[in-house]
Structure formats: structure tokens, C-alpha cells
Biopython code that builds the backbone (N, CA, C, O; Angstrom):
import numpy as np
from Bio.PDB.StructureBuilder import StructureBuilder

atoms = [
    (1, "UNK", "N", (29.363, 122.266, 137.140)),
    (1, "UNK", "CA", (29.694, 123.566, 136.592)),
    (1, "UNK", "C", (28.632, 123.963, 135.575)),
    (1, "UNK", "O", (28.348, 123.208, 134.645)),
    (2, "UNK", "N", (28.058, 125.114, 135.743)),
    (2, "UNK", "CA", (27.033, 125.639, 134.843)),
    (2, "UNK", "C", (27.708, 126.282, 133.628)),
    (2, "UNK", "O", (28.641, 127.073, 133.768)),
    (3, "UNK", "N", (27.220, 125.929, 132.438)),
    (3, "UNK", "CA", (27.824, 126.429, 131.205)),
    (3, "UNK", "C", (26.842, 127.204, 130.334)),
    (3, "UNK", "O", (27.074, 127.368, 129.136)),
    (4, "UNK", "N", (25.767, 127.673, 130.914)),
    (4, "UNK", "CA", (24.698, 128.309, 130.139)),
    (4, "UNK", "C", (25.165, 129.526, 129.344)),
    (4, "UNK", "O", (24.524, 129.884, 128.356)),
    (5, "UNK", "N", (26.229, 130.152, 129.731)),
    (5, "UNK", "CA", (26.693, 131.350, 129.025)),
    (5, "UNK", "C", (27.791, 131.031, 128.007)),
    (5, "UNK", "O", (28.419, 131.937, 127.459)),
    (6, "UNK", "N", (28.016, 129.752, 127.762)),
    (6, "UNK", "CA", (29.097, 129.343, 126.873)),
    (6, "UNK", "C", (28.560, 128.623, 125.637)),
    (6, "UNK", "O", (27.500, 127.997, 125.671)),
    (7, "UNK", "N", (29.326, 128.730, 124.537)),
    (7, "UNK", "CA", (28.992, 128.064, 123.276)),
    (7, "UNK", "C", (30.169, 127.192, 122.873)),
    (7, "UNK", "O", (31.325, 127.601, 122.986)),
    (8, "UNK", "N", (29.867, 125.987, 122.400)),
    (8, "UNK", "CA", (30.914, 125.046, 122.013)),
    (8, "UNK", "C", (30.647, 124.494, 120.623)),
    (8, "UNK", "O", (29.500, 124.260, 120.241)),
    (9, "UNK", "N", (31.718, 124.292, 119.878)),
    (9, "UNK", "CA", (31.678, 123.628, 118.586)),
    (9, "UNK", "C", (32.431, 122.309, 118.771)),
    (9, "UNK", "O", (33.631, 122.310, 119.047)),
    (10, "UNK", "N", (31.731, 121.197, 118.619)),
    (10, "UNK", "CA", (32.329, 119.874, 118.822)),
    (10, "UNK", "C", (32.454, 119.181, 117.476)),
    (10, "UNK", "O", (31.459, 118.973, 116.781)),
    (11, "UNK", "N", (33.673, 118.826, 117.114)),
    (11, "UNK", "CA", (33.886, 118.076, 115.883)),
    (11, "UNK", "C", (33.802, 116.587, 116.190)),
    (11, "UNK", "O", (34.112, 116.150, 117.298)),
    (12, "UNK", "N", (33.382, 115.822, 115.202)),
    (12, "UNK", "CA", (33.283, 114.381, 115.405)),
    (12, "UNK", "C", (32.296, 114.017, 116.495)),
    (12, "UNK", "O", (32.507, 113.060, 117.241)),
    (13, "UNK", "N", (31.226, 114.773, 116.586)),
    (13, "UNK", "CA", (30.285, 114.609, 117.690)),
    (13, "UNK", "C", (29.119, 113.682, 117.437)),
    (13, "UNK", "O", (28.144, 113.709, 118.188)),
    (14, "UNK", "N", (29.187, 112.861, 116.402)),
    (14, "UNK", "CA", (28.056, 111.975, 116.123)),
    (14, "UNK", "C", (28.193, 110.609, 116.773)),
    (14, "UNK", "O", (27.253, 109.814, 116.755)),
    (15, "UNK", "N", (29.366, 110.331, 117.352)),
    (15, "UNK", "CA", (29.547, 109.046, 118.047)),
    (15, "UNK", "C", (30.770, 109.141, 118.961)),
    (15, "UNK", "O", (31.537, 110.102, 118.897)),
    (16, "UNK", "N", (30.933, 108.148, 119.796)),
    (16, "UNK", "CA", (32.120, 108.037, 120.643)),
    (16, "UNK", "C", (32.301, 109.190, 121.609)),
    (16, "UNK", "O", (31.339, 109.715, 122.168)),
    (17, "UNK", "N", (33.554, 109.573, 121.792)),
    (17, "UNK", "CA", (33.897, 110.625, 122.744)),
    (17, "UNK", "C", (33.238, 111.945, 122.371)),
    (17, "UNK", "O", (32.777, 112.676, 123.249)),
    (18, "UNK", "N", (33.187, 112.259, 121.079)),
    (18, "UNK", "CA", (32.563, 113.514, 120.650)),
    (18, "UNK", "C", (31.101, 113.584, 121.034)),
    (18, "UNK", "O", (30.632, 114.625, 121.494)),
    (19, "UNK", "N", (30.371, 112.493, 120.853)),
    (19, "UNK", "CA", (28.950, 112.448, 121.227)),
    (19, "UNK", "C", (28.787, 112.589, 122.730)),
    (19, "UNK", "O", (27.916, 113.325, 123.195)),
    (20, "UNK", "N", (29.616, 111.892, 123.490)),
    (20, "UNK", "CA", (29.535, 111.996, 124.954)),
    (20, "UNK", "C", (29.864, 113.408, 125.421)),
    (20, "UNK", "O", (29.286, 113.897, 126.392)),
    (21, "UNK", "N", (30.788, 114.058, 124.734)),
    (21, "UNK", "CA", (31.113, 115.442, 125.053)),
    (21, "UNK", "C", (29.912, 116.351, 124.785)),
    (21, "UNK", "O", (29.608, 117.235, 125.587)),
    (22, "UNK", "N", (29.236, 116.135, 123.663)),
    (22, "UNK", "CA", (28.022, 116.910, 123.365)),
    (22, "UNK", "C", (26.985, 116.727, 124.471)),
    (22, "UNK", "O", (26.393, 117.698, 124.941)),
    (23, "UNK", "N", (26.771, 115.488, 124.879)),
    (23, "UNK", "CA", (25.800, 115.207, 125.954)),
    (23, "UNK", "C", (26.175, 115.930, 127.240)),
    (23, "UNK", "O", (25.326, 116.547, 127.884)),
    (24, "UNK", "N", (27.445, 115.852, 127.611)),
    (24, "UNK", "CA", (27.895, 116.477, 128.853)),
    (24, "UNK", "C", (27.743, 117.993, 128.803)),
    (24, "UNK", "O", (27.261, 118.602, 129.758)),
    (25, "UNK", "N", (28.150, 118.601, 127.697)),
    (25, "UNK", "CA", (28.057, 120.060, 127.571)),
    (25, "UNK", "C", (26.604, 120.526, 127.563)),
    (25, "UNK", "O", (26.241, 121.458, 128.280)),
    (26, "UNK", "N", (25.779, 119.874, 126.750)),
    (26, "UNK", "CA", (24.359, 120.242, 126.680)),
    (26, "UNK", "C", (23.681, 120.019, 128.026)),
    (26, "UNK", "O", (22.817, 120.801, 128.421)),
    (27, "UNK", "N", (24.065, 118.964, 128.731)),
    (27, "UNK", "CA", (23.495, 118.672, 130.036)),
    (27, "UNK", "C", (23.832, 119.710, 131.091)),
    (27, "UNK", "O", (23.149, 119.817, 132.109)),
    (28, "UNK", "N", (24.886, 120.473, 130.844)),
    (28, "UNK", "CA", (25.276, 121.540, 131.766)),
    (28, "UNK", "C", (24.819, 122.912, 131.274)),
    (28, "UNK", "O", (25.224, 123.946, 131.804)),
    (29, "UNK", "N", (23.963, 122.896, 130.243)),
    (29, "UNK", "CA", (23.345, 124.138, 129.794)),
    (29, "UNK", "C", (24.064, 124.885, 128.692)),
    (29, "UNK", "O", (23.625, 125.966, 128.300)),
    (30, "UNK", "N", (25.159, 124.339, 128.180)),
    (30, "UNK", "CA", (25.898, 125.022, 127.112)),
    (30, "UNK", "C", (25.121, 124.970, 125.801)),
    (30, "UNK", "O", (24.330, 124.057, 125.565)),
    (31, "UNK", "N", (25.363, 125.962, 124.960)),
    (31, "UNK", "CA", (24.859, 125.928, 123.590)),
    (31, "UNK", "C", (25.906, 125.148, 122.790)),
    (31, "UNK", "O", (27.090, 125.482, 122.817)),
    (32, "UNK", "N", (25.461, 124.109, 122.081)),
    (32, "UNK", "CA", (26.391, 123.210, 121.411)),
    (32, "UNK", "C", (26.065, 123.109, 119.924)),
    (32, "UNK", "O", (24.910, 122.936, 119.534)),
    (33, "UNK", "N", (27.107, 123.219, 119.108)),
    (33, "UNK", "CA", (27.009, 122.927, 117.681)),
    (33, "UNK", "C", (27.936, 121.752, 117.429)),
    (33, "UNK", "O", (29.087, 121.759, 117.866)),
    (34, "UNK", "N", (27.445, 120.754, 116.732)),
    (34, "UNK", "CA", (28.230, 119.561, 116.429)),
    (34, "UNK", "C", (28.493, 119.502, 114.934)),
    (34, "UNK", "O", (27.593, 119.734, 114.126)),
    (35, "UNK", "N", (29.728, 119.191, 114.572)),
    (35, "UNK", "CA", (30.122, 119.086, 113.173)),
    (35, "UNK", "C", (30.462, 117.635, 112.872)),
    (35, "UNK", "O", (31.163, 116.975, 113.639)),
    (36, "UNK", "N", (29.958, 117.151, 111.751)),
    (36, "UNK", "CA", (30.270, 115.787, 111.334)),
    (36, "UNK", "C", (30.029, 115.613, 109.852)),
    (36, "UNK", "O", (29.471, 116.490, 109.193)),
    (37, "UNK", "N", (30.452, 114.477, 109.332)),
    (37, "UNK", "CA", (30.292, 114.192, 107.902)),
    (37, "UNK", "C", (29.021, 113.416, 107.602)),
    (37, "UNK", "O", (28.489, 113.506, 106.496)),
    (38, "UNK", "N", (28.527, 112.657, 108.568)),
    (38, "UNK", "CA", (27.419, 111.728, 108.357)),
    (38, "UNK", "C", (26.066, 112.399, 108.626)),
    (38, "UNK", "O", (25.745, 112.684, 109.780)),
    (39, "UNK", "N", (25.272, 112.654, 107.584)),
    (39, "UNK", "CA", (23.995, 113.332, 107.791)),
    (39, "UNK", "C", (23.034, 112.534, 108.674)),
    (39, "UNK", "O", (22.260, 113.123, 109.428)),
    (40, "UNK", "N", (23.075, 111.213, 108.589)),
    (40, "UNK", "CA", (22.202, 110.390, 109.423)),
    (40, "UNK", "C", (22.596, 110.520, 110.889)),
    (40, "UNK", "O", (21.739, 110.682, 111.758)),
    (41, "UNK", "N", (23.885, 110.450, 111.158)),
    (41, "UNK", "CA", (24.375, 110.607, 112.530)),
    (41, "UNK", "C", (24.059, 111.982, 113.095)),
    (41, "UNK", "O", (23.702, 112.111, 114.266)),
    (42, "UNK", "N", (24.190, 113.010, 112.263)),
    (42, "UNK", "CA", (23.879, 114.373, 112.707)),
    (42, "UNK", "C", (22.398, 114.508, 113.055)),
    (42, "UNK", "O", (22.047, 115.135, 114.054)),
    (43, "UNK", "N", (21.538, 113.922, 112.236)),
    (43, "UNK", "CA", (20.097, 113.962, 112.514)),
    (43, "UNK", "C", (19.779, 113.243, 113.820)),
    (43, "UNK", "O", (18.931, 113.695, 114.589)),
    (44, "UNK", "N", (20.458, 112.120, 114.072)),
    (44, "UNK", "CA", (20.237, 111.377, 115.313)),
    (44, "UNK", "C", (20.664, 112.189, 116.534)),
    (44, "UNK", "O", (20.003, 112.149, 117.572)),
    (45, "UNK", "N", (21.771, 112.927, 116.407)),
    (45, "UNK", "CA", (22.232, 113.777, 117.508)),
    (45, "UNK", "C", (21.212, 114.871, 117.790)),
    (45, "UNK", "O", (20.875, 115.120, 118.947)),
    (46, "UNK", "N", (20.718, 115.528, 116.741)),
    (46, "UNK", "CA", (19.719, 116.586, 116.934)),
    (46, "UNK", "C", (18.455, 116.041, 117.589)),
    (46, "UNK", "O", (17.839, 116.719, 118.412)),
    (47, "UNK", "N", (18.069, 114.827, 117.230)),
    (47, "UNK", "CA", (16.873, 114.219, 117.812)),
    (47, "UNK", "C", (17.104, 113.859, 119.281)),
    (47, "UNK", "O", (16.236, 114.082, 120.124)),
    (48, "UNK", "N", (18.273, 113.305, 119.577)),
    (48, "UNK", "CA", (18.574, 112.851, 120.939)),
    (48, "UNK", "C", (18.898, 113.998, 121.889)),
    (48, "UNK", "O", (18.666, 113.898, 123.094)),
    (49, "UNK", "N", (19.433, 115.085, 121.344)),
    (49, "UNK", "CA", (19.866, 116.207, 122.177)),
    (49, "UNK", "C", (19.206, 117.496, 121.707)),
    (49, "UNK", "O", (19.816, 118.269, 120.970)),
    (50, "UNK", "N", (17.964, 117.736, 122.125)),
    (50, "UNK", "CA", (17.269, 118.958, 121.704)),
    (50, "UNK", "C", (18.087, 120.210, 122.019)),
    (50, "UNK", "O", (18.659, 120.343, 123.101)),
    (51, "UNK", "N", (18.126, 121.105, 121.069)),
    (51, "UNK", "CA", (18.873, 122.344, 121.248)),
    (51, "UNK", "C", (20.272, 122.299, 120.655)),
    (51, "UNK", "O", (20.878, 123.344, 120.418)),
    (52, "UNK", "N", (20.792, 121.102, 120.413)),
    (52, "UNK", "CA", (22.097, 120.977, 119.781)),
    (52, "UNK", "C", (21.918, 121.186, 118.276)),
    (52, "UNK", "O", (21.023, 120.605, 117.664)),
    (53, "UNK", "N", (22.767, 122.010, 117.694)),
    (53, "UNK", "CA", (22.703, 122.315, 116.268)),
    (53, "UNK", "C", (23.720, 121.453, 115.537)),
    (53, "UNK", "O", (24.886, 121.401, 115.928)),
    (54, "UNK", "N", (23.291, 120.782, 114.489)),
    (54, "UNK", "CA", (24.171, 119.908, 113.710)),
    (54, "UNK", "C", (24.562, 120.587, 112.406)),
    (54, "UNK", "O", (23.722, 121.153, 111.706)),
    (55, "UNK", "N", (25.859, 120.521, 112.091)),
    (55, "UNK", "CA", (26.393, 121.117, 110.874)),
    (55, "UNK", "C", (27.170, 120.052, 110.117)),
    (55, "UNK", "O", (28.084, 119.437, 110.667)),
    (56, "UNK", "N", (26.809, 119.830, 108.851)),
    (56, "UNK", "CA", (27.526, 118.835, 108.065)),
    (56, "UNK", "C", (28.717, 119.486, 107.384)),
    (56, "UNK", "O", (28.567, 120.451, 106.636)),
    (57, "UNK", "N", (29.906, 118.946, 107.651)),
    (57, "UNK", "CA", (31.133, 119.430, 107.021)),
    (57, "UNK", "C", (32.193, 118.352, 107.161)),
    (57, "UNK", "O", (32.185, 117.575, 108.116)),
    (58, "UNK", "N", (33.104, 118.314, 106.202)),
    (58, "UNK", "CA", (34.238, 117.400, 106.245)),
    (58, "UNK", "C", (35.474, 118.244, 106.536)),
    (58, "UNK", "O", (36.028, 118.877, 105.637)),
    (59, "UNK", "N", (35.899, 118.248, 107.791)),
    (59, "UNK", "CA", (37.005, 119.109, 108.198)),
    (59, "UNK", "C", (38.362, 118.626, 107.698)),
    (59, "UNK", "O", (39.363, 119.327, 107.846)),
    (60, "UNK", "N", (38.404, 117.443, 107.112)),
    (60, "UNK", "CA", (39.642, 116.929, 106.551)),
    (60, "UNK", "C", (39.908, 117.495, 105.155)),
    (60, "UNK", "O", (40.991, 117.312, 104.600)),
    (61, "UNK", "N", (38.923, 118.177, 104.599)),
    (61, "UNK", "CA", (39.040, 118.711, 103.238)),
    (61, "UNK", "C", (38.772, 120.212, 103.253)),
    (61, "UNK", "O", (37.810, 120.671, 103.868)),
    (62, "UNK", "N", (39.617, 120.962, 102.582)),
    (62, "UNK", "CA", (39.421, 122.410, 102.503)),
    (62, "UNK", "C", (38.090, 122.731, 101.835)),
    (62, "UNK", "O", (37.394, 123.652, 102.262)),
    (63, "UNK", "N", (37.724, 121.983, 100.787)),
    (63, "UNK", "CA", (36.461, 122.253, 100.110)),
    (63, "UNK", "C", (35.260, 121.716, 100.901)),
    (63, "UNK", "O", (34.119, 121.892, 100.475)),
    (64, "UNK", "N", (35.501, 121.073, 102.031)),
    (64, "UNK", "CA", (34.422, 120.593, 102.882)),
    (64, "UNK", "C", (34.004, 121.594, 103.933)),
    (64, "UNK", "O", (33.175, 121.285, 104.789)),
    (65, "UNK", "N", (34.567, 122.795, 103.883)),
    (65, "UNK", "CA", (34.326, 123.814, 104.905)),
    (65, "UNK", "C", (33.420, 124.973, 104.515)),
    (65, "UNK", "O", (33.253, 125.879, 105.332)),
    (66, "UNK", "N", (32.825, 125.012, 103.330)),
    (66, "UNK", "CA", (32.083, 126.220, 102.957)),
    (66, "UNK", "C", (30.985, 126.561, 103.953)),
    (66, "UNK", "O", (30.197, 125.704, 104.354)),
    (67, "UNK", "N", (30.952, 127.806, 104.336)),
    (67, "UNK", "CA", (29.886, 128.289, 105.205)),
    (67, "UNK", "C", (30.046, 127.959, 106.670)),
    (67, "UNK", "O", (29.276, 128.460, 107.489)),
    (68, "UNK", "N", (31.014, 127.135, 107.036)),
    (68, "UNK", "CA", (31.133, 126.750, 108.442)),
    (68, "UNK", "C", (31.417, 127.958, 109.323)),
    (68, "UNK", "O", (30.888, 128.056, 110.430)),
    (69, "UNK", "N", (32.236, 128.865, 108.848)),
    (69, "UNK", "CA", (32.554, 130.057, 109.638)),
    (69, "UNK", "C", (31.353, 130.947, 109.875)),
    (69, "UNK", "O", (31.312, 131.677, 110.866)),
    (70, "UNK", "N", (30.382, 130.902, 108.994)),
    (70, "UNK", "CA", (29.182, 131.733, 109.143)),
    (70, "UNK", "C", (28.054, 130.983, 109.832)),
    (70, "UNK", "O", (27.011, 131.569, 110.124)),
    (71, "UNK", "N", (28.249, 129.684, 110.098)),
    (71, "UNK", "CA", (27.160, 128.842, 110.586)),
    (71, "UNK", "C", (26.772, 129.100, 112.023)),
    (71, "UNK", "O", (25.610, 128.922, 112.390)),
    (72, "UNK", "N", (27.708, 129.510, 112.834)),
    (72, "UNK", "CA", (27.397, 129.658, 114.253)),
    (72, "UNK", "C", (27.713, 131.048, 114.757)),
    (72, "UNK", "O", (28.322, 131.852, 114.052)),
    (73, "UNK", "N", (27.300, 131.327, 115.974)),
    (73, "UNK", "CA", (27.561, 132.644, 116.559)),
    (73, "UNK", "C", (29.034, 132.816, 116.916)),
    (73, "UNK", "O", (29.772, 131.838, 117.029)),
    (74, "UNK", "N", (29.444, 134.039, 117.089)),
    (74, "UNK", "CA", (30.815, 134.323, 117.514)),
    (74, "UNK", "C", (30.986, 133.879, 118.960)),
    (74, "UNK", "O", (30.009, 133.695, 119.686)),
    (75, "UNK", "N", (32.221, 133.711, 119.362)),
    (75, "UNK", "CA", (32.501, 133.363, 120.738)),
    (75, "UNK", "C", (32.413, 131.880, 121.036)),
    (75, "UNK", "O", (32.275, 131.486, 122.194)),
    (76, "UNK", "N", (32.493, 131.048, 119.998)),
    (76, "UNK", "CA", (32.439, 129.597, 120.213)),
    (76, "UNK", "C", (33.750, 129.097, 120.793)),
    (76, "UNK", "O", (34.825, 129.558, 120.409)),
    (77, "UNK", "N", (33.658, 128.166, 121.704)),
    (77, "UNK", "CA", (34.823, 127.405, 122.158)),
    (77, "UNK", "C", (34.792, 126.125, 121.351)),
    (77, "UNK", "O", (33.712, 125.624, 121.039)),
    (78, "UNK", "N", (35.936, 125.587, 121.008)),
    (78, "UNK", "CA", (35.927, 124.378, 120.197)),
    (78, "UNK", "C", (36.416, 123.177, 121.011)),
    (78, "UNK", "O", (37.245, 123.302, 121.913)),
    (79, "UNK", "N", (35.879, 122.029, 120.661)),
    (79, "UNK", "CA", (36.293, 120.775, 121.275)),
    (79, "UNK", "C", (36.397, 119.746, 120.164)),
    (79, "UNK", "O", (35.428, 119.506, 119.443)),
    (80, "UNK", "N", (37.554, 119.143, 120.022)),
    (80, "UNK", "CA", (37.796, 118.216, 118.923)),
    (80, "UNK", "C", (37.608, 116.794, 119.421)),
    (80, "UNK", "O", (38.414, 116.287, 120.202)),
    (81, "UNK", "N", (36.526, 116.145, 118.957)),
    (81, "UNK", "CA", (36.255, 114.784, 119.360)),
    (81, "UNK", "C", (36.464, 113.794, 118.233)),
    (81, "UNK", "O", (36.226, 112.599, 118.410)),
    (82, "UNK", "N", (36.906, 114.267, 117.073)),
    (82, "UNK", "CA", (37.053, 113.405, 115.903)),
    (82, "UNK", "C", (38.351, 112.626, 115.960)),
    (82, "UNK", "O", (39.352, 113.089, 116.509)),
    (83, "UNK", "N", (38.318, 111.460, 115.396)),
    (83, "UNK", "CA", (39.533, 110.671, 115.320)),
    (83, "UNK", "C", (39.435, 109.662, 114.202)),
    (83, "UNK", "O", (38.334, 109.260, 113.825)),
    (84, "UNK", "N", (40.562, 109.246, 113.665)),
    (84, "UNK", "CA", (40.577, 108.234, 112.609)),
    (84, "UNK", "C", (41.750, 107.349, 112.807)),
    (84, "UNK", "O", (41.961, 106.420, 112.028)),
]
sb = StructureBuilder()
sb.init_structure("model")
sb.init_model(0)
sb.init_chain("A")
sb.init_seg("    ")
for serial, (resi, resn, name, xyz) in enumerate(atoms, 1):
    if name == "N":
        sb.init_residue(resn, " ", resi, " ")
    sb.init_atom(name, np.array(xyz, "f"), 0.0, 1.0, " ", f" {name:<3s}", serial, name[0])
structure = sb.get_structure()
């Protein structure tokens, strides 16, 4: 399935299921933004998956969300890959 006209926001995308989801979506041509808390992990995702945009935020905290709503384009689909 071609996803070139779609945009996705993946939470918890620096490892595990979230990272694999980023790979799958980007591999099908989607525009992908990944959200995570770990700046090192986010940098590794951007390096491994050219075109994927990494955004540092802690979605478990209200004060960890500043600017997230303005960070990406409108029309994003979301995929939650985070878990604890």
C-alpha cells in the first residue's frame, strides 16, 4: 500500500514496535514524525530513516508538550507505539 500522500505522528518511535512502525510507514512513502523523550534515540532514528522528523516531548507530562501542536503539518494521522 502506497502512503505517499499521508502523514503520521508516531509516539514512542525510538525503539521497539514504535521504531518498526516508523520504518514500515517511511518505507511505504509516508511522511513520518516521531515523538520521544530520548534525544539520543531520536537522533539515531533521524540518521537511520532519512526524511523522518524527530520531535522531543514527554507525552506523559502536560508541561512536556510545548510546541508539539505547532511542530508538524495539519492532517497528521497518529500511531501510538509507546509503552511502559
